[in-house]
C-alpha positions, -999 to +999 in steps of 0.1 A: +000+000+000+022+029-013-006+055-015-003+080+014-033+099+026-026+133+041-052+157+056-042+193+060-066+215+080-062+252+077-050+254+041-063+289+032-029+307+035+007+305+047+021+272+057-012+254+051-015+267+016+020+255+008+012+221+020-023+218+007-030+240-023-002+258-040+008+238-071+002+207-051-026+193-071-005+194-103+025+179-087+005+151-072-012+143-105+021+144-123+034+118-098+004+096-105-015+105-073-046+126-066-057+155-043-091+163-030-098+199-019-126+203+007-131+240+016-149+242+049-150+258+083-131+238+110-152+255+137-183+236+124-182+202+141-209+188+118-187+196+088-156+181+104-175+149+114-188+146+078-153+152+064-139+124+086-167+101+077-161+108+040-123+101+044-131+069+062-155+058+035-132+066+007-097+057+020-103+041+054-074+060+070-052+091+072-014+086+073-006+122+081-026+151+096-010+185+095-031+210+116-022+245+104-055+261+111-053+292+134-072+323+140-048+352+146-068+380+162-056+416+158-030+427+182-045+443+212-038+450+249-053+423+270-076+448+286-092+457+253-095+424+235-127+424+214-152+398+225-157+386+189-120+382+183-117+363+216-146+340+207-132+333+172-097+326+186-111+301+212-134+285+185-106+280+160-075+275+181-089+255+210-124+242+205-119+230+169-087+213+178-103+196+207-131+183+184-108+173+155-085+151+176-112+126+185-125+126+149-091+122+133-074+099+158-093+068+147-083+075+111-047+078+121-047+046+140-014+035+156+007+041+125-003+076+115+013+109+124-002+143+135+017+176+132+009+207+151+027+240+147+038+260+178+042+297+179+060+312+209+038+343+212+022+332+244+028+359+271+040+385+247+024+419+249-005+425+226-007+388+216-032+380+244-060+363+224-037+346+199-010+337+224-034+323+250-054+302+226-024+290+206-008+280+239-039+260+248-039+243+215-003+232+219-009+221+255-037+198+241-013+185+215+014+179+241-011+159+262-021+138+232+016+132+223+023+120+258-007+098+259+001+081+226+039+078+228+037+039+231+006+033+211+006+058+183-003+078+165+029+098+165+021+134+175+047+160+166+049+197+176+071+217+153+081+254+156+083+270+121+108+298+114+092+333+109+077+333+074+065+357+047+028+353+055-001+378+055-006+371+092+030+380+100+028+411+079-003+422+099+015+415+132+048+431+121+042+458+096+073+473+081+094+442+089+122+434+065+106+404+047+138+394+030+150+380+063+120+357+066+115+321+053+092+314+024+064+290+035+073+265+007+109+263+020+099+262+056+074+234+049+102+214+032+125+220+062+099+209+087+091+177+067+128+167+069+125+169+107+099+141+106+123+118+088 
């Protein structure tokens, strides 16, 4: 069984786009494989449950899950975080992750791998909503990794280098982007870490 099944959640921009959309369909087809794009909102549990059922019915498994989805709320002092931004951050970064793990774990089985991407913004000024919810997401992934170390799936937490993404440009306007990694190059580097 040489066919590998990968699920990338959060493929609308940045690292997720590099892994899921950008030129990938053509490259997969050129290599004799196939890609299925399924645009949907990860904060809708019914949609995620249906996606996982469809994956199970079609392929029976997932070999690799890369969870790149994140809501990056606008920078704000903690005392002025907008309630809607907070709710969206919790929904995407924490709740959706907590719902996706039980849906995807059976598809990964003992032999699959899950990848989460850390961001060290927790506790930094003005990153309250993003930092707090991203830290919660990573804590959940760390728990899952510790729980499955002997049984699988393998759960990896990687920290990407700063990249030329729209989110980073919003967080750091005026930054010299020539010093940042391109998402395609960073995705390739991170994949080498997995062996």
